[in-house]
C-alpha positions in Angstrom: 8.7 6.7 -17.2 9.3 7.9 -13.8 7.9 8.0 -10.3 5.1 10.5 -9.8 3.9 11.3 -6.3 0.1 11.5 -5.8 -1.9 11.7 -2.6 -4.0 8.6 -2.0 -7.7 8.6 -1.0 -8.1 6.6 2.2 -11.9 7.0 2.7 -13.4 4.9 5.6 -11.2 1.8 4.9 -8.1 3.0 6.8 -6.5 5.7 8.8 -3.6 8.1 8.0 -0.4 6.2 8.8 3.3 6.4 7.8 4.0 4.3 4.7 7.3 2.5 5.1 7.4 0.8 1.7 5.5 0.4 -1.6 5.5 -2.1 -4.4 3.7 -2.3 -7.8 1.0 -4.9 -8.3 0.0 -7.1 -11.1 -1.4 -4.2 -13.2 -0.4 -0.6 -13.7 -3.1 0.8 -11.5 -2.5 -1.6 -8.6 0.0 -1.1 -5.8 0.6 -2.2 -2.2 2.1 -0.3 0.7 3.3 -1.3 4.1 2.6 0.9 7.2 4.5 1.6 10.4 1.7 -0.2 12.4 2.0 -3.5 10.4 -0.8 -3.1 7.9 -0.6 -3.8 4.2 -2.7 -1.4 2.1 -4.0 -2.5 -1.3 -4.4 0.4 -3.7 -6.1 0.7 -7.1 -5.0 3.9 -8.7 -5.2 6.5 -5.9 -8.0 4.7 -3.9 -7.4 2.4 -0.9 -9.3 -0.8 -1.7 -8.4 -2.9 1.4 -6.2 -3.0 4.5 -4.8 -6.2 5.9 -3.1 -6.6 9.3 0.2 -8.3 8.4 2.6 -7.8 11.3 2.8 -6.6 14.9 5.6 -4.3 13.9 6.3 -2.1 10.9 6.3 -3.5 7.3 9.7 -2.4 6.1 9.8 -4.2 2.7 7.6 -6.3 0.4 7.9 -8.2 -2.9 4.9 -8.7 -5.2 4.6 -12.1 -6.9 2.4 -12.8 -10.0 0.3 -15.4 -8.2 
């Protein structure tokens, strides 16, 4: 294994932003990233599924739980 960089497809669900952190999700194709504007982005493969406002400041780190 190893980390492979791929460009994500944001579509109309979000805006280009600096990603401060990322964490794998419950399945291989799911991931989460934290942005400099406080959003948490939910990704499936390379596609943005949802954006949630999590903080007023940047999201520097995250930890994904199974539940």
